[in-house]
C-alpha positions as CSV (number, residue, x, y, z in Angstrom):
1,M,104.2,119.6,96.9
2,Y,100.8,118.1,98.1
3,W,100.4,115.5,101.0
4,Y,97.6,112.8,100.5
5,Y,95.9,110.4,102.6
6,L,94.7,107.0,102.1
7,E,92.6,105.1,104.2
8,A,91.5,101.1,103.8
9,V,89.5,99.3,106.3
10,Q,88.3,96.1,105.9
11,E,86.5,93.4,108.3
12,L,87.6,89.7,108.3
13,P,85.7,86.7,109.8
14,I,88.9,85.7,111.8
15,G,90.4,86.4,115.1
16,T,92.6,89.4,115.5
17,D,95.8,87.1,116.4
18,E,95.3,85.2,113.0
19,A,94.9,88.5,111.3
20,W,98.1,89.9,113.1
21,Q,100.2,86.8,112.0
22,F,99.2,87.2,108.6
23,L,99.8,90.7,108.4
24,T,103.1,91.0,110.0
25,N,104.3,87.9,107.9
26,A,106.3,90.1,105.0
27,K,105.9,87.3,102.5
28,N,102.1,87.6,102.3
29,L,102.7,91.1,100.5
30,E,103.4,89.2,97.2
31,F,100.0,87.4,97.6
32,L,98.4,90.8,98.4
33,T,99.7,92.9,95.5
34,P,98.7,92.5,91.9
35,E,100.8,90.4,89.3
36,S,101.2,93.4,87.1
37,M,103.2,95.1,90.1
38,N,105.7,92.5,90.1
39,L,106.4,92.7,93.7
40,T,109.3,90.6,94.7
41,I,110.8,90.6,98.2
42,K,114.6,91.0,98.2
43,S,115.1,90.9,101.7
44,S,116.7,87.4,102.9
45,I,115.2,87.6,106.4
46,T,111.6,88.6,106.7
47,T,110.5,87.9,110.2
48,P,110.0,88.6,112.9
49,L,109.1,92.5,112.4
50,Y,110.6,95.1,114.9
51,T,111.0,98.5,115.3
52,G,114.2,99.2,113.1
53,K,114.0,96.5,110.6
54,I,114.8,97.1,106.9
55,L,112.9,95.6,104.6
56,H,114.0,95.5,100.5
57,Y,111.4,94.8,97.5
58,S,111.5,95.3,93.9
59,V,108.2,96.7,92.3
60,T,106.5,98.0,89.3
61,P,104.0,100.4,90.6
62,L,103.4,101.8,87.4
63,P,103.7,100.5,83.6
64,L,107.8,100.6,82.4
65,Y,108.4,102.1,85.8
66,K,110.6,99.4,88.0
67,T,112.3,100.5,91.1
68,L,113.7,99.2,94.6
69,W,111.6,100.1,97.6
70,V,113.4,100.2,100.9
71,S,111.1,100.6,104.0
72,E,112.2,100.8,108.0
73,I,109.6,99.6,110.4
74,T,109.3,102.5,112.5
75,S,107.0,101.4,115.4
76,Y,105.6,98.2,116.4
77,I,103.1,97.4,119.0
78,E,102.6,93.5,119.2
79,G,99.3,92.3,118.2
80,K,97.9,95.9,117.7
81,L,100.0,98.3,115.3
82,F,103.2,98.6,113.0
83,A,104.3,101.3,110.8
84,D,106.5,101.6,108.0
85,K,108.3,104.5,106.2
86,Q,109.6,104.2,102.6
87,L,113.9,105.0,102.7
88,Y,114.1,104.6,98.9
89,G,111.3,104.2,96.4
90,P,108.7,105.8,94.2
91,Y,107.6,108.3,96.4
92,N,108.7,111.5,97.8
93,S,107.5,110.3,101.2
94,W,105.6,107.1,102.5
95,N,104.2,106.3,105.7
96,H,102.1,103.2,106.2
97,E,100.7,102.4,109.5
98,H,98.8,99.1,109.6
99,E,96.2,98.0,112.7
100,V,94.4,95.2,113.7
101,T,91.7,95.7,115.9
102,G,88.5,93.4,117.2
103,S,85.4,93.7,115.7
104,K,81.7,91.5,115.9
105,A,83.0,89.4,112.8
106,G,86.3,88.9,114.2
107,S,88.9,91.6,113.3
108,T,89.6,94.6,111.6
109,I,92.5,95.5,109.7
110,I,92.9,99.4,109.1
111,D,95.8,100.8,106.5
112,R,96.5,104.5,107.2
113,V,98.8,106.1,104.6
114,Y,100.3,109.6,104.4
115,F,102.6,110.0,101.1
116,Q,103.8,112.7,99.0
117,M,104.5,112.5,95.1
118,P,107.9,113.3,94.1
119,F,108.6,115.8,91.0
120,G,106.3,118.9,92.4
121,I,103.3,119.9,90.1
122,L,104.4,116.8,87.6
123,G,104.0,114.6,90.5
124,G,100.6,115.8,91.4
125,L,99.6,115.0,87.4
126,A,100.9,111.9,87.5
127,F,98.8,111.3,90.6
128,T,95.9,112.6,89.1
129,L,96.2,110.6,85.6
130,M,97.9,107.3,86.9
131,V,98.9,107.1,90.6
132,R,95.1,107.5,92.1
133,R,93.9,104.7,89.8
134,A,96.6,102.4,90.7
135,L,96.3,102.9,94.4
136,F,92.9,102.0,94.3
137,K,93.6,98.9,91.9
138,A,96.0,97.6,94.3
139,F,93.9,97.9,97.5
140,S,90.8,96.5,95.6
141,F,93.0,93.4,94.4
142,R,94.1,93.4,98.3
143,K,90.5,93.4,99.5
144,S,89.6,90.5,96.7
145,Q,92.5,88.6,98.0
146,L,91.5,88.6,101.8
147,T,88.2,88.0,101.2
148,R,89.1,84.9,98.7
149,L,91.4,83.8,101.7
150,Y,88.9,84.3,104.4
151,P,85.1,83.9,103.2
152,S,82.3,85.3,104.9
153,A,78.7,84.4,104.5
154,E,78.1,88.1,106.1
155,N,78.7,91.1,104.0
156,L,81.6,92.5,106.1
157,H,82.6,96.3,106.2
158,Y,85.0,97.6,103.9
159,S,85.9,101.4,103.1
160,F,88.6,103.1,101.3
161,Q,89.2,106.6,100.9
162,L,91.8,108.7,99.2
163,K,92.3,112.3,99.4
164,R,94.7,115.1,99.1
165,I,95.3,117.2,102.4
166,K,94.5,120.5,102.1
167,A,95.5,123.5,104.4
């Protein structure tokens, strides 16, 4: 089974404190997720985040596939970084690091995700046929939502990469 690496970097015209407050409010996930994914937060208490916190979501990552997603906050450095790990959900493994750094425009949000598809070769085929496109679409939607929420006259940096990790 292959491992994959996803990285999305988006510069925003807001300070790091504001970016951090937005990013660490789990309720904002619904705003940042395409409607077609039907993300609903099931956890009754989502804030504050801390190492060991468990969050539950209902999500439709692919058409006709609705599932529960349970994640645990595995690290938390106030104002800088937090990471979550999928305990249950659509991936064999999903480790997502969220980082906020300063930039000339204000702040930069960096997402780094290491993940593994389920179902061996069939999972690899599903990645090629559907999952790659769905992840690109989800992060593109997130970019547009953040750009709409925090507009800028400048052309701020954005990059997205998704690749298979090879030996």
